[in-house]
C-alpha positions in Angstrom: 91.3 133.0 201.5 92.5 135.9 199.3 90.3 137.4 196.6 92.6 136.1 193.8 92.6 132.5 195.2 88.8 132.5 195.8 88.2 133.8 192.2 90.6 131.2 190.8 88.7 128.4 192.6 85.4 129.8 191.3 86.7 129.9 187.7 87.9 126.3 188.0 84.5 124.9 189.0 82.4 127.4 186.9 84.1 126.5 183.7 83.9 122.8 184.6 80.2 123.3 184.2 80.8 124.8 180.7 82.8 121.7 179.8 79.9 119.5 180.8 77.4 121.7 178.9 79.3 122.5 175.7 81.5 119.4 175.2 79.0 116.6 176.0 75.6 118.0 175.1 75.9 117.0 171.4 77.0 113.6 172.4 74.2 113.2 174.9 71.7 114.4 172.3 73.0 111.7 169.9 72.7 109.0 172.6 68.9 109.6 172.9 68.4 109.3 169.1 68.7 112.8 167.8 70.3 113.3 164.3 73.1 115.7 163.4 70.6 118.1 161.8 68.3 118.0 164.8 71.2 118.7 167.1 72.3 121.6 164.9 68.7 123.0 165.0 68.5 122.6 168.8 71.9 124.4 169.4 71.0 127.1 166.8 67.6 127.7 168.6 69.4 127.9 171.9 71.7 130.6 170.4 68.7 132.6 169.4 67.5 132.5 173.0 70.9 133.6 174.2 71.0 136.6 171.9 68.0 138.0 173.8 68.9 136.7 177.3 72.6 137.7 177.4 72.2 141.5 176.7 69.2 141.5 179.0 71.1 140.2 182.0 74.1 142.4 181.2 71.9 145.6 181.1 70.3 144.5 184.4 73.8 144.2 185.9 74.8 147.7 184.7 71.5 149.2 185.6 71.6 148.0 189.2 75.4 148.2 189.4 76.0 144.7 190.6 77.5 141.6 188.9 77.6 139.3 191.9 73.9 139.4 192.8 72.7 138.8 189.3 75.3 136.1 188.8 74.3 134.2 191.9 70.6 134.3 191.0 70.9 132.9 187.5 73.7 130.5 188.3 71.7 128.8 191.0 68.8 128.3 188.7 71.2 127.0 186.0 72.6 124.3 188.3 69.1 122.9 188.9 68.2 123.0 185.2 71.5 121.5 184.0 71.1 118.6 186.4 67.6 117.9 185.1 68.8 118.3 181.5 71.1 115.3 181.8 68.3 113.3 183.4 66.0 113.9 180.3 65.4 111.0 178.0 62.8 112.4 175.7 63.6 114.8 172.9 61.0 117.4 174.0 62.0 117.5 177.6 65.7 117.7 176.7 64.9 120.5 174.2 63.0 122.4 177.0 65.9 122.1 179.4 68.5 123.1 176.8 66.3 126.2 176.0 66.3 127.1 179.7 70.1 126.6 179.9 70.5 129.1 177.1 68.2 131.5 178.8 69.9 131.3 182.3 73.3 129.7 182.1 74.8 131.3 178.9 74.3 134.8 180.2 76.5 134.0 183.2 79.6 133.8 181.0 79.9 137.5 180.1 79.2 138.4 183.8 82.0 136.1 185.0 84.4 137.4 182.4 83.5 141.0 183.4 84.0 140.0 187.0 87.4 138.5 186.2 88.7 141.4 184.2 87.5 144.2 186.5 88.7 142.3 189.6 92.1 141.7 188.0 92.5 145.5 187.5 91.4 146.2 191.0 93.7 143.8 192.8 96.5 144.3 190.2 96.9 140.8 188.9 96.8 139.7 185.3 93.5 138.6 183.8 95.1 135.5 182.4 96.3 134.4 185.8 92.7 134.2 186.9 91.2 132.9 183.7 93.8 130.1 183.3 92.1 128.3 186.2 88.9 128.3 184.2 90.7 126.6 181.3 92.2 124.2 183.7 88.8 123.3 185.2 87.5 122.8 181.6 90.4 120.5 180.8 90.2 118.3 183.9 86.4 118.0 183.7 86.5 117.2 179.9 88.8 114.3 180.6 87.3 113.0 183.8 83.7 113.3 182.6 84.6 111.3 179.5 85.9 108.5 181.7 82.8 108.7 183.9 80.6 108.4 180.9 82.6 105.5 179.6 82.3 103.6 182.9 79.0 104.7 184.3 76.9 105.8 181.3 75.5 109.1 180.2 73.4 109.4 183.4 76.5 110.1 185.4 76.7 113.6 183.7 73.9 114.8 185.9 75.6 114.0 189.2 78.9 115.5 188.0 77.1 118.7 186.9 75.3 119.0 190.3 78.5 118.5 192.3 80.5 121.2 190.4 77.5 123.5 190.3 77.2 123.5 194.1 80.9 124.1 194.6 80.9 127.0 192.2 77.9 128.6 194.0 79.6 128.3 197.4 82.8 130.0 196.1 80.7 132.7 194.3 79.1 133.6 197.6 82.5 134.6 199.0 83.5 136.8 196.0 83.6 140.6 196.2 81.4 142.5 193.9 83.1 144.9 191.4 83.0 148.6 192.1 80.2 150.3 190.1 81.0 153.3 187.9 80.0 156.7 189.2 78.8 157.8 185.7 75.1 157.3 184.9 74.4 154.4 182.5 72.8 156.4 179.6 71.7 154.6 176.5 72.8 157.4 174.2 76.4 156.8 175.2 76.1 153.1 174.4 74.4 153.9 171.1 77.2 156.3 170.1 79.8 153.7 170.9 78.3 151.0 168.7 77.9 153.4 165.8 81.6 154.1 165.5 83.2 152.6 162.5 86.1 150.8 164.3 83.5 149.4 166.8 81.4 147.9 164.0 84.5 146.5 162.2 85.6 144.9 165.5 82.3 143.1 166.0 82.1 141.9 162.4 85.6 140.4 162.7 84.6 138.7 166.0 81.6 137.2 164.2 83.6 136.0 161.2 86.2 134.3 163.4 83.5 132.8 165.8 81.4 131.0 163.2 84.0 128.3 162.4 85.1 128.3 166.0 81.5 127.5 167.1 81.2 124.8 164.4 84.2 123.1 165.9 82.8 123.3 169.5 79.5 121.9 168.3 80.6 119.1 166.0 84.0 117.9 167.0 82.4 115.1 168.9 80.4 114.0 165.8 83.5 114.3 163.6 85.4 112.2 166.1 82.7 109.5 165.9 82.9 109.5 162.1 86.6 108.9 162.4 85.9 105.9 164.7 86.7 107.5 168.0 84.8 106.9 171.2 83.5 109.5 173.7 86.8 109.1 175.5 88.6 110.5 172.5 86.1 113.5 172.5 87.0 114.1 176.1 90.7 113.9 175.2 90.1 116.6 172.5 88.7 119.0 175.0 91.4 118.1 177.5 94.1 119.0 175.0 92.3 122.2 174.0 91.8 123.4 177.5 95.3 122.5 178.7 96.8 124.6 176.0 94.3 127.3 176.9 95.6 127.2 180.5 99.2 127.7 179.3 98.4 130.5 176.9 96.1 132.3 179.4 99.0 132.2 181.9 101.2 133.8 179.3 98.6 136.2 177.9 99.7 139.3 179.9 103.2 138.9 178.5 102.1 138.2 174.9 99.2 140.7 174.6 100.6 144.2 174.9 98.4 147.3 175.1 97.9 148.8 171.6 98.8 145.5 169.9 95.5 143.6 170.5 94.3 143.9 166.9 97.5 142.6 165.5 97.3 139.5 167.7 93.6 139.0 166.7 94.7 139.0 163.0 97.5 136.4 163.6 95.0 134.2 165.5 92.5 134.4 162.6 95.2 133.2 160.2 96.2 130.3 162.6 92.5 129.3 162.8 92.5 128.8 159.0 95.6 126.6 159.2 94.2 124.6 162.1 90.9 123.7 160.5 92.5 122.9 157.1 94.8 120.4 158.9 91.8 118.9 160.7 90.0 118.4 157.4 92.6 115.9 156.3 93.1 113.7 159.4 92.4 110.0 159.2 92.6 108.8 162.8 91.1 110.0 166.1 94.6 110.5 167.5 95.5 112.9 164.8 92.4 115.0 165.5 93.3 115.0 169.2 96.8 116.1 168.5 95.7 119.1 166.4 93.8 120.6 169.3 97.1 122.1 170.6 96.2 125.0 168.2 93.5 126.0 170.7 95.9 128.2 172.7 97.3 130.3 169.9 93.9 130.6 168.2 91.1 130.9 170.8 93.1 132.4 173.7 95.0 134.9 171.5 91.9 136.1 169.8 89.5 136.1 172.8 91.8 137.6 175.3 93.0 140.2 172.9 89.3 141.0 172.0 88.4 141.5 175.7 91.4 143.7 176.2 90.7 145.8 173.1 87.0 146.1 174.0 87.7 147.4 177.5 90.0 150.0 176.0 87.2 151.5 173.8 83.9 150.8 175.6 82.3 153.5 177.9 83.2 152.9 181.5 79.6 152.7 182.7 78.7 150.1 180.1 81.5 147.5 180.7 79.2 144.6 181.5 76.9 145.3 178.6 79.9 145.6 176.3 81.3 142.3 177.5 77.8 140.8 177.0 77.6 142.0 173.4 81.0 140.5 172.7 79.8 137.2 174.2 76.6 137.3 172.2 78.4 137.8 169.0 81.2 135.2 169.7 79.0 132.5 171.2 75.4 133.4 170.3 75.0 134.8 166.8 77.8 132.6 165.6 76.0 129.6 167.1 72.9 130.2 165.1 74.8 130.3 161.9 77.5 127.8 162.8 75.3 125.2 164.5 72.5 125.3 161.9 74.7 125.3 158.8 77.3 123.0 160.3 74.7 120.4 161.4 73.3 120.3 157.8 76.7 120.1 156.2 78.2 117.4 158.4 75.1 115.2 157.9 75.1 115.7 154.1 78.9 115.7 153.3 80.6 114.5 156.4 83.1 116.0 158.9 86.0 116.5 156.4 83.9 118.8 154.2 82.7 120.7 157.2 86.3 121.5 158.3 87.3 122.5 154.8 84.5 125.1 154.8 85.6 126.2 158.3 89.1 126.7 157.0 87.8 128.9 154.1 85.7 131.0 156.6 88.7 131.5 158.8 90.8 132.6 155.8 88.1 135.2 155.0 88.3 136.5 158.6 92.0 136.7 158.3 91.7 138.9 155.2 89.0 141.1 156.9 91.2 141.6 160.0 93.4 144.0 158.0 90.5 146.4 157.8 90.4 146.6 161.6 94.2 147.0 161.7 93.9 150.0 159.4 91.0 151.6 161.3 92.6 151.1 164.6 95.7 152.9 163.3 93.5 155.7 162.1 91.8 156.1 165.5 95.2 156.0 167.2 96.5 158.8 164.9 93.4 161.0 165.7 94.0 160.5 169.4 97.7 161.4 169.0 
């Protein structure tokens, strides 16, 4: 089996686990009696844990110059914890398991993305052609897990999680570790990188875009329930989102040209504002499902362009740590703000009001993106 084929298979099953964790956890929490505010607090607390755990594992990976070994270790533990999480029926046991998932499982994401990107450069295939299989796995699992839950109950999630977890571990065992940088990993180089004005502007923009994005991830299931849709409709939402992700990841190498990453990030921020504004005015579950086709030209454009831009500016010996910080900002810090505030808002004013706020936040990020465009141009002029 070729390296590319093995990595594509791993991405399929690995991101299937993400579908089970991110898409269905709020719905599972609700099924054992947790309120919207409690779910928001739990997800927000998990994000606090991930802010500490993700950089830690990224720095361990860079320090010991291995992604695969660290990934295997924490992924194996995550499969066991995730299976137990979906067997928990008490709030305190579920909260403990969710905390452990944020400690162990969330840090695997930047390691996998770093493995994908660096391997794509080594074997000379596009990053999108590898990552699209992750989106495909997310899509298939979102739909099939929704059908499993509908037929067999919430308890079926634990067995699906265990099955896909074992398959992802087996494929990970056969992967080739990325080649470590010959340069020493010195903290002063990392500190100098983060203190540059265009670096700070980049990460602020990522945070502004990620907050409403994270709100959507956390509460689309609850908004769907307010519209009268079942868990099957929630699964359909994630299926549509990830199918469009698959298509746009496949096209990303043709659409995201070197030097044009910040322009595409700006366009994606504007499309996020339009997407969430339209979602605020839907009246049926089917309309909400249909609007998820925006996922490809919002999330994929922004996230893939962000990774490509980051790897063009981060010091070579700190690539895993740089990817980890991007993930912490996009999925961690934003989760604290988005999950906590979003849970309170959806319970107090409802889903429509939440999505109007999300649209306003996305509009602010679109306006802010022009600052990064300007500073990126200034850096390019200095280099020239």
